[in-house]
Every structure is written in structure tokens, then in C-alpha cells.
KEKE-452694 format. One record per atom (N, C-alpha, C, O, CB): residue in one letter; x, y, z. Coordinates in pm, whole numbers, plus 50000, padded with zeros to 5 digits. Glycine has a CB too. Layout:
REM residues N
aXYZ
...
END
This chain:
REM residues 325
m390052439013092
m388532440713052
m387632437813206
m388162433513309
m388062427412910
f386342441113191
f385182439913304
f384552437713282
f384092446813212
f384702446113369
m383522425513290
m382002422313271
m381142420413401
m381102411713487
m381872409013190
a380392433913376
a378972433913477
a377542423613445
a377062422813332
a378322450413466
r377082417313544
r376002411913532
r375132415613612
r375302414213733
r376072401213533
t373452424013533
t372752427513618
t371472420813614
t371402414113511
t372732439613616
p370112419813706
p369332409913689
p368122421813637
p367932432913686
p369122399113830
l367302414213502
l366272416513488
l365142422513652
l365432419513768
l366042403813412
r364142429313619
r362892423913750
r361842426913687
r361642434613593
r362792431813914
i360862417113773
i359642417113800
i358732427513930
i359142430714042
i359602403513819
t357662430213874
t357452440214003
t355372433914003
t354622433513905
t357982464813947
f355002429614173
f354662428314216
f353172431814215
f352152427114164
f355352429414258
v353472441814292
v352512455314315
v352962467314363
v353882467114446
v351492453214406
g352312481814313
g352712491914348
g353202499714194
g352972511214157
g353752488714463
g353892489714130
g354332496713999
g353122509813928
g351922509313901
g354532482613881
g354122520313918
g353302534713920
g353092546014035
g352912558214030
g351992531413895
t353182537214131
t353532548714236
t355162555914261
t355662562114355
t353122541914376
d355542552814158
d357452554314211
d357192564414087
d358202566314020
d359092536714194
i356162570514047
i356752582213930
i356702592814048
i356312589514160
i355572586813759
p357212608514011
p357582616214093
p356472623714125
p356102629814226
p358612622514055
d355602620113911
d354112630513951
d353242631814068
d352562641014114
d353042627613870
y353602615014114
y352682609514205
y353512611714369
y352862616714461
y352362592214153
y354702608214385
y355272608114500
y355632617014564
y355752616414686
y356012602914501
r355952629914475
r356052642414523
r355422650914630
r355782657014731
r355902647314441
n353902647714539
n353382657814549
n351812648914632
n350772654614663
n353402666814392
y352042637414645
y350892632714669
y351062619414834
y350272611214878
y350412626014500
g351862621714858
g352402611314961
g353752598214893
g354042597014774
g350782602115016
h354222592014981
h355182583014925
h354722578014810
h353702582614757
h355532572615008
g355482567114753
g355152555014667
g355642544014737
g355912545714856
g355752555114524
m355772536014700
m355612519614712
m355472505914640
m354312503014609
m354832518514759
c356442497014607
c356702487914534
c357252479414557
c358412479714598
c357042489914464
v356512468614536
v357302456314607
v357372448014448
v356542448114357
v356222446314767
s358982439714462
s359512439514330
s360512428514348
s360652427214469
s360122453614278
a361292419714283
a361802411614279
a363072411614139
a362872415114022
a360742403314292
a364312406714196
a365062412414054
a365312389514013
a365552380014088
a367392428414103
i365132390413904
i365312375513838
i366582373713796
i367462382313802
i364432372413715
n366722360013743
n368232351513687
n367952356013533
n367902347813441
n368322329813712
k367792370213515
k367372371313364
k368242382113346
k367952392613403
k365732374113321
y369592381313254
y370512395413327
y370912405913210
y370982401113097
y372242389813408
i371022411813216
i371742422213097
i373142424813135
i373422432213229
i370982437913083
y374572415413017
y375832417713069
y376132434112972
y375452439312883
y377012402113033
v377562438913046
v378032446512982
v379242446513008
v379572447513126
v377522455912985
m380582445312871
m381442446112907
m382342456812835
m382202460912720
m381712435212916
v383582461712957
v384652474912895
v385512468612887
v385892459312958
v385082488312971
n386002473612786
n387572471712726
n388312478512745
n387582486912797
n387862471312611
k389882485512751
k390552494912687
k390672495512551
k391482487912497
k391592495112730
k390232500512507
k390072501512297
k391722504312258
k392222514512307
k388772521112211
f392462497012184
f393962502012146
f394342517612120
f395252524912161
f394332495112013
d392992519612015
d393762534012005
d392312544612080
d391342539712138
d394282539111788
e392542558512059
e391482568312143
e389892568212077
e389022576012116
e392122585712136
k389712559511985
k388432559511955
k387452554912042
k387972552412151
k388322553711856
i386142552512040
i385402549412138
i384412536812076
i383842541811979
i384672562712191
r384042524512090
r383512516312031
r382392516012085
r382792513212198
r384092506212022
v380822516912101
v379952507912153
v378622502012057
v377702506411988
v379502514812275
s379272487512113
s377972478212062
s376942474312148
s376902469012259
s378382465412014
y375792479612039
y374742470912125
y373572465112001
y373802456211919
y373862482512266
s372202473312016
s371532465911881
s372152469211712
s371742466211600
s369832471411883
r373352477111764
r373952485511624
r375852491111714
r376062493611832
r372372505811568
t376522491211633
t377262498111653
t377912510111600
t377922514311484
t377692492311668
e378472515311712
e379162525911707
e380202531111702
e380822528811806
e379002529111751
i381062540711595
i382962542111671
i382522553911637
i381772555011540
i384822534611598
v382942565511715
v383132572811705
v384262576911812
v384712570611908
v382142576611684
d384642593611747
d385952600611796
d385692606611941
d386732605412005
d386412613111690
k384762612012009
k384522617612124
k383252611812115
k382632605512029
k384722632512144
v382942618312297
v381782609812392
v380512614912301
v379692608212238
v381642615412592
e380662632012321
e379152636312258
e378712632212162
e377542632912126
e378922647812227
e380042624812080
e379302618211947
e378282606211942
e377522602811852
e380342613211861
i378512600812066
i377932590112065
i376112591312108
i375532596012206
i378862581712159
e375482582811949
e374102583911958
e373022577612112
e371982582512155
e373772576111822
h373752565912159
h373322562212198
h372962569812390
h373842569012476
h373872552012144
p371802575212415
p371642583812512
p372672582012659
p373392590012719
p370142582412537
t372402570512677
t372952568312836
t374242564612840
t375002570112920
t372242557212919
v374652555812763
v376202558012723
v376682565612713
v377822565512760
v376662555412643
r376202577112649
r376672587712638
r376812595912751
r377872600612794
r376102592412557
e375372597812807
e375672603412979
e376312600113097
e376582607013196
e374802604013040
a376672580313050
a377372577613166
a378812580413133
a379492581013236
a377132563513216
l379572582613009
l380852584112995
l380672595413084
l381112596313198
l381512585212854
k379972604413020
k379972622213085
k380352622513239
k381242629413289
k378192630713079
l379372612013316
l379222617713418
l380572610513504
l381092617313593
l377702615913467
l381012599213479
l382352594413525
l383412599613446
l384362592213471
l382452579913523
d383792608513362
d384732616813283
d385402606713250
d386482603813302
d385532628213343
i384582597613123
i385742589713061
i386172594412942
i385142595612877
i385452576213039
k387072597812876
k386942606112728
k387092596212591
k386532599712486
k388302618512718
g387712586312597
g387792581212510
g388632568312573
g388942564812687
g388222589812408
g388912561412397
g389972548312436
g389432536512502
g390162530112577
g391102552612536
i388082532612478
i386952526012582
i386442518612456
i386482524612349
i385652537712679
e385732500212467
e385312495812366
e383782490612475
e384092487812591
e386482484612276
i382742489712451
i381772489012554
i380802474312475
i380522475312356
i380832506912575
v380502465812527
v379512457612437
v378652451312561
v379122448612672
v380332444612323
s377062449312510
s376102444512604
s375662433812524
s375672433112401
s374992454412655
i375152423512627
i373992410912598
i373002410712690
i373042413012811
i374552395912604
s372102407612619
s370822402912711
s369962392712698
s369192391412603
s369982411212716
d370092383612812
d369062372612804
d367582378312759
d366862370912826
d368972365212953
i367062383412716
i365692387312746
i365572397412633
i366592404212630
i365412393312901
p364502401612517
p364612410312415
p364702421112501
p364172420512612
p363542410612308
s365742437512438
s365872443112546
s365142455412550
s365552464212626
s367092444312570
s363932457712467
s363102463712480
s361902464412488
s361422458712391
s363252467312442
g361012468912565
g359562467812545
g358872453812596
g357712451312561
g359302469712393
t359662444312683
t358972437312745
t358412443012878
t357362436512887
t359632427012754
g358442448712955
g358272455613110
g358812446213198
g358102439513273
g356672459013163
l360352444913189
l361342436613287
l362112448913356
l362722447813463
l362522424813196
g361972462913268
g362772472813316
g364572472813253
g365532477413315
g362612470313481
s364592467713143
s365272462913063
s366572478213049
s367792477913064
s364202457512928
s365552491313011
s366422498112956
s367722506413123
s368762512613100
s365282510112844
s367292504213235
s367422508913342
s368272496913409
s369082499513498
s366092513213399
t368082485513370
t369162475913373
t370332474513310
t371292468913362
t368792467013354
f370332479213196
f371222480213099
f372212492213152
f373432492613143
f370482482612958
l371142503613220
l372272517513271
l372682510313397
l373462519213432
l371452536313312
v372782501513491
v372872505113605
v374302495413571
v375372499013620
v371572502713722
s374232483113485
s374942474413461
s376272482713411
s377352481813471
s374252464813373
l376032492113276
l376992497413250
l377542505713329
l378712507913298
l376862501213163
l377102512213434
l377792523213569
l378732508813603
l379852506713555
l376322531113746
n378162501713674
n378962494413700
n380462490013654
n381502492613715
n378342488413696
a380332483313540
a381482484113450
a382132492213397
a383132488613335
a381392479913375
l381772506313405
l382692520613419
l383072520013493
l384282518613482
l382382532813421
h382512520313649
h383252524213806
h384382511913780
h385442517513754
h382002521713988
a384502500913779
a385372491313797
a386742494613665
a387962494013678
a384412475913786
y385932497913546
y387562503913475
y388292515413487
y389262517913416
y387582505113346
i387642526213617
i387702533313647
i388752531613783
i389362541413826
i386582536913635
g388852519513836
g389462514813960
g388592520814025
g389382526014104
g390892517513998
e387522524814059
e386942526714192
e385242508514229
e384612500114165
e386072549514167
h385352511514317
h383972502414365
h382632510314376
h382752518614467
h384192496014521
a381032511114300
a380482517014345
a379552504714370
a379422494514303
a380262528614285
s378622510714548
s377862507714649
s376382504614574
s376002514514512
s377912519814758
a375392492214565
a374602496214467
a373312504214534
a372152500014528
a374232483714382
k373822519414615
k373152526614637
k373792536714568
k372872544314539
k372852527114754
t374622540514532
t375392546714494
t375052542214317
t375142552014242
t376742544014576
l374782531914262
l374822528314104
l373022534414082
l372752542613994
l375222506214062
a371812528114189
a370882535414163
a370562546214111
a369882549314013
a370592536014222
e371402554614226
e371182569214207
e371722577114089
e371412587814037
e371682575514317
e372552568514067
e373362575113941
e372582575013802
e372402584313724
e374772566713916
a372162561213794
a371022559513696
a370072564413669
a369742568413558
a370572552213697
v369102565213830
v368022574713831
v368512592113800
v367612600513798
v367312572613986
k369742595913782
k370032613513790
k370102612113625
k369742621413554
k371842621513893
i370652598313567
i370902600813443
i369292597813310
i369022603513205
i372322590513426
e368862590913355
e367432588113313
e366312599713367
e365852608913299
e367032572813375
r366092597413470
r365222613413522
r365522623613529
r364622630813487
r364802615713627
y366842632313581
y367232641013567
y368072649113435
y368172661413430
y367612639313656
i368432643113368
i369712646513257
i369032644513147
i368652654113081
i371132636913256
l368822633913117
l367642628212999
l366182630912993
l365442628912897
l367562614013003
k365872635813117
k364802639913130
k363552622513046
k362732623812956
k364942657713046
e363742614713089
e362892603013006
e362092599413153
e362482596513266
e364012587012916
p360482601713076
p359552598213150
p359332581813256
p359722570713218
p358652600413050
g358892583413336
g359232571613380
g359182567413624
g358842575813708
g361032572013283
g359432559613641
g360292559113783
g361432555713844
g362542557813796
g359902554213844
k361142549313977
k362742553014007
k362932532414038
k364022529213991
k363112568914205
q362542525514071
q362102513814078
q363122507814026
q364112505414094
q360932511414025
d363022504413894
d363842495413820
d365722500213864
d366682492713876
d363302497913632
q365682508113870
q367612515213873
q367342505414004
q367742493813990
q368292539413902
y366762508314117
y366562502214252
y366992488514311
y367672486014411
y365362502114265
i366142476914186
i365612465714216
i367122462214181
i367812457014268
i364202459714143
a367722465414038
a368442463313908
a369682465513997
a370412455613990
a368122474113761
a370172475014077
a371162473214180
a371372463514278
a372282456014312
a371142481814239
y369942467014320
y370322457014470
y369702445214504
y369522440614616
y370032463814598
g369342439714371
g368672422714403
g367752418414447
g366892427114433
g369132415514472
g367282409114499
g366402399514594
g365042405814589
g364792414614506
g366952398414760
f364522403214641
f362762401114704
f362492416914829
f362392418414951
f362642379614836
r362482426114704
r362152437014796
r360782445214748
r360012445014651
r363452447014802
s360982454814914
s359612467514899
s360882483614893
s361822486914965
s358052467615118
l360312489214784
l361162502114774
l359842509014838
l358652506114829
l361832508014600
r360562519814909
r359432532014949
r360332542414878
r361562542414870
r359052535915143
f359362552314823
f359752564214757
f359072575614844
f357882576414874
f359292564214600
h360172585014881
h359962598014932
h359702610814870
h360262613214763
h360822600014990
s358852620414929
s358792629614826
s359952638314835
s360062647314751
s357562637114829
n361102636214956
n362472642514894
n363002637814834
n363932645314803
n363342645714949
e363132623814759
e363642618714654
e364362604614735
e364652594314674
e364642630214571
g364532606314859
g365142599414915
g364782578914908
g363722578114971
g364992607415039
v365102566314871
v364802553514879
v364932545815011
v365932545515084
v365522548014788
t363702539115032
t363782530415135
t363782516215028
t363102514614926
t362422532715259
v364782507115090
v365192495615047
v364952483815164
v365772483515255
v366642497515004
t364282477915165
t363592469615219
t363692452215204
t362952450015108
t362532474615183
p364112442115241
p364452432315186
p363162423115299
p362912422615420
p366262429915185
i362482415115133
i361222405115250
i361482395115313
i362292387515260
i360032398415194
i361052392215418
i361822386115517
i360722374115525
i359562376415560
i362202395815662
a361172361815490
a359862350115501
a360392339115576
a361602337815597
a359272343415346
k359642332415609
k359942321515676
k360742310315562
k360762310115438
k358512316215745
n361542299015696
n361952285115568
n361142278115475
n360382269215513
n362382272815629
g361282282115333
g360512277415253
g359572282515182
g359032277415085
g360142270915294
n359252298815260
n357962301215183
n358332311415085
n357502316515010
n356712306015274
h359732314715087
h360292321014957
h360262309314776
h360022309914655
h362172324715018
k360702300414886
k360592289614764
k359312287814729
k359352288214606
k361122275714792
e358152286014764
e356902279714782
e356102293914664
e355482293014559
e356352277814989
f356442303714734
f355982316514673
f356572319014528
f355892325314446
f356402328414768
q357662314714500
q358442315114351
q357832304814276
q357342308814170
q360122312214353
e357682289714306
e357732280614225
e356022283114163
e355652278814054
e358252265814303
s355232289714246
s353932292614196
s353882305414120
s352942313314112
s352972293014306
l355092305914062
l354722323713983
l355272314313832
l356102305613803
l356212344714056
m354112323213758
m354862321913602
m354232329513507
m353102334113491
m354862307113535
l355972329513413
l355952341913328
l355412341113223
l355062329313226
l357012346813297
l355032345613118
l354462343712968
l354972354612915
l355232365712963
l352862343012941
y355082350012805
y355482365512698
y355582367612635
y356572364912566
y356082372412676
t354132377712591
t352742380012468
t353482378912344
t353012373812242
t351782397412467
g354702383912354
g355172383812211
g355252398412132
g355892399212027
g354182374412132
r354572409812189
r354242417912199
r354952426012276
r355242423712393
r353352416312213
s355322438312196
s357022452112249
s355922466112270
s354802465412218
s358832457812041
r356192474212321
r355352483112331
r356742498112398
r357522497212493
r353872476112446
r356602506012334
r356912519112424
r356842523412566
r355742528212595
r356272527112385
s357402523112628
s356722528912745
s356542540712805
s355622543412882
s357042524712819
a357972552412750
a358122565512736
a356512567112702
a356162575212788
a359312570412622
d355612564612642
d354592566912572
d353682566712676
d353582576612749
d354372558312462
i352902555012695
i352682550112818
i352582561212953
i351622567912991
i353782540212833
h354202560313019
h354412567613122
h354042583713141
h353782590113243
h355612565513135
r354142588212987
r353602597912966
r352142605712961
r351932617712978
r354012597512900
r351062593412928
r349902595712967
r349352595013092
r348252599013130
r349362590212909
q350502587913173
q350192578213323
q350102599113403
q349202607213428
q352352560813406
a351452598813413
a351982617013452
a350552623413397
a350002630313482
a353792625513332
m350032622713301
m349372638013279
m347922635913364
m347192645413394
m349052642613084
g347632620613402
g346152621413467
g346382617413640
g345512611613705
g344942608213376
v347242620313676
v348172615313849
v347022625913941
v346422621014037
v350662623413872
s346812641013900
s345802643514022
s344392635413970
s343652633614066
s345502662414052
e343902630813858
e342512625213870
e342152615513947
e341042615614000
e342102621313769
n343232603613968
n343312592814020
n344422590814133
n345302582214135
n343422584913919
v344092603614255
v344882603414325
v344282590514404
v345132581714420
v345132616514382
d343232588114446
d342692575914507
d343032561314487
d342932552214569
d341542576314482
k343572561114323
k343572547714256
k345192546014356
k345392537214440
k343532547414038
y346092555714320
y347682556914345
y347642550414468
y348232539814488
y348432572514351
k346692558814592
k346752556014740
k346312544214744
k346972539814839
k346012564614833
r345462533214697
r344982528014682
r346072513114703
r346242505214796
r344312533514588
m346672514414559
m348072508214530
m349322505914606
m350072496114604
m348502514314445
v349432521914706
v350472523714756
v350222513514883
v351112506414927
v350772538514774
e348662513914943
e348162505615068
e348382486515017
e348912478115089
e346122511115102
i347932484414905
i348162473214809
i349632468614888
i349812459714972
i348282478614622
a350432476614837
a352362478214821
a352512471314922
a352922459714917
a353342494414837
e351962482015110
e352222481315272
e351862466815303
e352302460615400
e351222492615371
s351092462515219
s349742451215291
s351012438715256
s351732434815348
s347542449015168
f351162433415123
f351732426115040
f353102423315108
f352632415115187
f351752432414908
p354252423515135
p355392416215205
p354702408715302
p355012396815300
p356522425515273
r353542413115420
r353442404715508
r352672393215442
r353012382815498
r352892410315625
y351952391315364
y351412375315324
y352442368715206
y352402356515188
y349602375915247
a353452377615122
a354702373315047
a355442361915172
a355562349715163
a355812389315001
g355782369415265
g356642366015365
g356192354515465
g357112348715522
g356902377815435
s354752349915495
s354332341515546
s353482331615434
s352402326615466
s353702347315653
g354102329515300
g353552320815182
g351752320315162
g351112310115141
g354142304615214
n351402329015170
n349402326815173
n349732334415034
n350112345915013
n347912337615334
l349412322814939
l349902328414787
l348142332714772
l347952344614745
l350792313314638
e347082325514784
e346022330914792
e345322346014806
e344322350214748
e345822325214861
m346362354314920
m345632370414926
m347022379014881
m347122391314887
m344922376315120
c348062369914834
c349142377814721
c348752380214641
c348692392114612
c350172373414667
a348052366814524
a347582368614433
a345962376814405
a345522378714291
a347782357514403
k345352380214512
k344412384314512
k344742399714515
k344192407014432
k343682378114602
l345642405314609
l346052418014624
l346932424314493
l347122436114466
l346852417814754
m347492409614404
m348262414414235
m346722421414115
m346542430414033
m349172392714129
d346012411214175
d344972414114109
d344402430514132
d344322440814066
d344032403214148
e344162426714235
e343242443414252
e344132455514227
e343812467114205
e342602446814426
n345332449814235
n346222461014192
n346392464214017
n346592475113962
n347692457014256
w346272452413962
w346342455213839
w345182463013764
w345342471513676
w346572443913787
r343992458413817
r342462464613777
r342772477313821
r342392482113714
r340962458013855
l343032484413865
l343472497113941
l344442501613841
l344132512313788
l344122495014098
k345222497813813
k346582503613690
k346182506213611
k346472517613573
k347642496313627
t345042496713511
t344472497313356
t343872505413330
t343652510213219
t343742488713306
k343232510313502
k342632525313501
k343292538013463
k342752547013398
k342272528413624
l344452538013507
l345122554113493
l345722557113387
l346592565613407
l346152557913589
a345612552513241
a346082555413188
a345542544013054
a345382531813061
a347232557813252
d345322554512921
d344812546312790
d345872536512762
d346922540412814
d344562555912650
g346002525312701
g347262516412678
g347962505412766
g348672496012731
g348212524612661
i347572509212881
i348282499412983
i347312482912936
i347942472512917
i347962506613192
s346042483312925
s345982470212882
s344912473312758
s344772484912720
s345502459013006
d344322464412709
d343712464412569
d342752452912565
d342772445412663
d344842462812451
p341872450212465
p340742439312485
p341832425512460
p341372415612517
p339192441112349
w342852423312404
w343192410312395
w344062408212510
w343832397112559
w343792406812266
i345152415712582
i345242413312708
i344642414412788
i345352415012888
i345812416012745
d343282415612820
d342302411112905
d342002401312860
d342182392312942
d341312417912930
e341562397312759
e341302376812734
e341992371012748
e341742359312777
e341022369012619
h343352375612736
h344542363412763
h344322362912932
h344082352012983
h346522368912706
y344422375713023
y344382372913168
y343102367213188
y343262355113173
y344602385313259
e341962369413214
e340592366513176
e340952350113159
e341102342813257
e339952375913028
r341052346413044
r341442331613055
r342792324213139
r342692313013188
r341622328212917
a343442328513144
a344132323013271
a343432323313416
a344142317213496
a345392330613285
l342752326413451
l342162329813579
l341162322813560
l340702317913663
l341892343713617
r340312319013413
r339142307313478
r340082293613426
r339462284213378
r337102308013385
a341522292813436
a342032277613403
a342522279813513
a343722277813498
a342992271913275
g342292283313630
g342902286213768
g343992292013831
g344272290913950
g343012278013810
a344632298613745
a345332312513787
a344712321313901
a343742327513857
a345362321713665
l344972324014035
l344462327514167
l344492344514126
l343822353114182
l345532321314315
g345482346914011
g345402362014012
g346922371113957
g347942366014003
g345032365914179
g347092380413891
g348372385913838
g348212395913769
g347252403613765
g349102377913765
k349372395913700
k349242411913587
k349822414813475
k350652406013450
k349702424113640
l349792421813405
l351112424913335
l351842434713375
l351422444213441
l351002427413211
l353512432213321
l354362437813422
l354442449713299
l353832451113193
l355902427913488
g355772459513385
g355922470213282
g354552478613313
g353662476813396
g356062463813114
a354752488613212
a354652502213207
a352532497813137
a351532504913141
a356312512113073
g352762483513084
g351342478313028
g351692479912848
g352622486412801
g349732490413095
g350642471912770
g350692472512662
g350812457612546
g350392453412438
g351642481212668
g351892453512687
g352522443412623
g353852438112721
g354122443012831
g352932449012475
g354482428812665
g356012426212725
g355052412612819
g354042407912766
g357072443912845
f355382409112914
f354882392012987
f354042397113122
f353812407113190
f356622379313054
i353842387113116
i352372384913169
i352692379213325
i353182367913319
i351382372213062
l352552383313439
l352962372313554
l351762368813616
l350782376013637
l354012377613671
l351982353113653
l350662347813727
l350902344313855
l352112343713881
l350022335713666
v349902341013975
v350372328514089
v349552323514029
v348462327913992
v350312327914259
v350192310214012
v349262295413982
v349852287714090
v351032288614124
v349472286313815
p348762278014156
p349022268514226
p349582250814139
p349122244914041
p347662269114309
k350552248114220
k350902238914181
k350172229914106
k350762223214021
k351292235314258
e348782228314127
e348012216514052
e347172219113957
e346512211613884
e347262209014131
k347282232713966
k346872243713812
k347752245613702
k347362248813590
k346692259613845
r349372243013745
r349822246713636
r349852245813494
r350122254913415
r350422245913653
e349442229913461
e349372228813331
e348152229613263
e348042229013140
e349882218713303
e347052231213358
e346232240113297
e346042253913259
e345332259013172
e345582238813338
v346792258613340
v347002273913275
v347782275113173
v347612283713085
v347562283613361
k349072263713174
k349442268113044
k349472264012959
k350262266212868
k350172271213025
g348052252412965
g347352246512816
g346452259312806
g346042258212690
g346302229012820
a345852271612861
a345282274712786
a345992288512751
a345412296812681
a344032273212822
m347112290412797
m347742302112763
m349352292812666
m350562295212670
m348082313412940
s348672284012603
s349732276412516
s349932288212402
s351072286112362
s349132259812447
d349562296112352
d350212303912244
d350942319112300
d351172329312235
d348962306812128
l351132316812409
l352312325612488
l353492317012492
l353232305712451
l351922330312650
r354892318912535
r355762315212541
r356032318112754
r356102328712815
r356592322212410
e356102305712799
e356592304812939
e358072306012923
e358742300512835
e356172291013017
e358532314313022
e359712316413074
e360222312513193
e360122320013291
e359842326313072
k360732302413200
k361522298613379
k362332305513455
k363512305613419
k362432287813389
f362022312113560
f362732320713627
f363162316113784
f362522307413843
f361952332813621
s364192322313839
s364312322813974
s364852337214032
s365792343213980
s365202311614011
i364122342014146
i364712356014185
i366462353914207
i366862342214214
i363862361914347
d367282362914216
d368332368514205
d368472373014312
d367392377714350
d368492375914118
f369522374714411
f369722378114543
f370822387814539
f371182395614628
f370002366214631
m371362385814408
m372772387314438
m373032405314387
m373942413214413
m373792373814335
g371542407114293
g372012423014258
g372962427814065
g373062420913964
g373462426114417
s373402440714092
s374592441613978
s376132437614079
s376372440814195
s374642461513894
n376932429913985
n378152428914026
n378942423413907
n378662418813796
n378222420814148
i380132426313983
i381402423313837
i382032407213840
i382592400813929
i383142435813860
i381762405013743
i381912387513732
i382732385513705
i383252375413753
i381282378813660
y383472393413607
y385082390013514
y385422403113538
y384792413713534
y385142385213319
v387172398413579
v388082408813535
v388922404313478
v389332394213535
v388602416213616
g389732407713341
g390962401813272
g391772409313227
g391322420013185
g390772394413174
e393452406813217
e393912412413164
e393692417913022
e394512425712972
e394592408113190
END
């Protein structure tokens, strides 16, 4: 049996500029993201017979790969030419859809890593990310960007540059001693209790790229400057850039924000948060805030109807954590 563990992610700035409708036509996209210590685990085991058993929110038992209803499981098995006689089980630390933490791509990266191990191969982070993008964006033609697959595979705190030729440059955020820790300790992650279909928002966003090119370009500029302030521990500038990025993003498509989200975000700012954003495509999921230590309790009280989720940055990325006979 092989078990892969792959981190979910938070995005600070640049989210949305990783969609092909933008970076292929108007210049490179760029995001700054971090993997966190909330994971999706995928276990793969040889089955007693030649059937295929896949267990996620439901269980499928089929005779052939083509009969699997879960699209990414089906296409991952086809990509690696695995025919049958296999069991696949997944477990997630966080609700597996609609949270804005990149769960669907994280699941796929974890699955690919476990399947490569199952057939006796080591897959690099680059390979896992590229294969996940190939399945989601080219084979299944699901709308969305490329940052989730890369940060899940590589882990850490990184900037991701998306080139018009489909290349991706992955760069770690370098910080002086202690600055990562101080920055990380200022972050507050709050669950809204609301989920949404990111694909619907991504489709609307893609349709409006040409009308919002100036906003995308400014978001890329923000993402290019963010690592400098994060590395030096300048919380105020990081929060200011996140706030500007969020306000730009809300104008890209309907459904990214709404009065309920706006009211909660403004409530956090009034209580002492320096800035923040909603994670993922929008519409629900998690809110990420930058909060000075002395204001943390006030912000927590002001946002008491939301659940706080403690976390830290994961620097390992997707890896095989168990191999058993």
C-alpha cells in the first residue's frame, strides 16, 4: 500500500492571473501562494481481484477504468496506463470542495503521486504539477488556472509565474531569520461556512478578461512586489497589497463577492485587521486576514460567527508518507 499526503494552499495575491485567457494573450500571470499543513491523503492498494474500487464521498466498484464516474480518477488511471486490480481511498482534513483552498487539484496531485509510487516510479514535483494541469485543463477542459497544481506539488511559500508558452517558474520567497514566522503568526484563517462551485465563477471570469485587462495587469504588479515585503516582514504593506488585490478581483466577475462577504470583511478591518481577502474563486470558503498580534482577540470577537482554522506553512509539498507490504 502507498499513501501520499499533499497540502492544501492559501493564495495571497495574483489569483486569477493564472487563467490561460489572461496569460496567453496579455502577458505573464503571477501568484504568491503558500502550502499549508492541511492535507488530502490518498491511499492506493493492490486489490484481491481485478476490479477497481474508488472511495471518496461515495464508493465506486467497476470492472474497467472507463466505467469510473469520478473524472480525475478515471483520467489519472488512463494517463498512467493502470488497467485494474486496484483500490483507491481519499481522506481530507478540510471539506473537499468549495472552500477556496485548491482541494480538487490537491486531490489530483496526491492521487498521481500515489499512483506513480504504485507502479514503481518516483514523480518529481514538476511532473506531478504538469500531469495534473494536463488532466484538469486539457483532457477534462475544466475552467480555472494553474497555481493550485503547482503549489500542491512543490509546497512552501512561493511565487509562481505563468508564461504565455505554458511554462511555469516556481520561486521560493526568501526571508530573513524570523520574518517567515512573524508573517505566518499574523495570518488568521476563517471559514465562512459557505461553499460554492468555483467552475461557474471561473467561466464568468474567463468571459470578461478582455474587459478587465488593466485590473489583471495591476494584480500581476502586486504579485511581483509582494515577495519583497513578505521577505522583509513588512506586514502593513503585505496587508495593503492583499486588500488592493481583493478589491480588484471582486470587479472581475459576478459572484466573487456579495454583501454578506463584504460586510464580514469590513467588520474585520474595523476590528483591527490590516487587510485580507477571500480565498479561491470567490463566493464562499475561507477568508484570510493579516492581523497584528495585539488585535487578534478583537478580530476574533468581531468574527465570532466564523470558525477559525489554525494552520502553518507546509514546506514539503506532495510526498509519499507510507509504503507497506
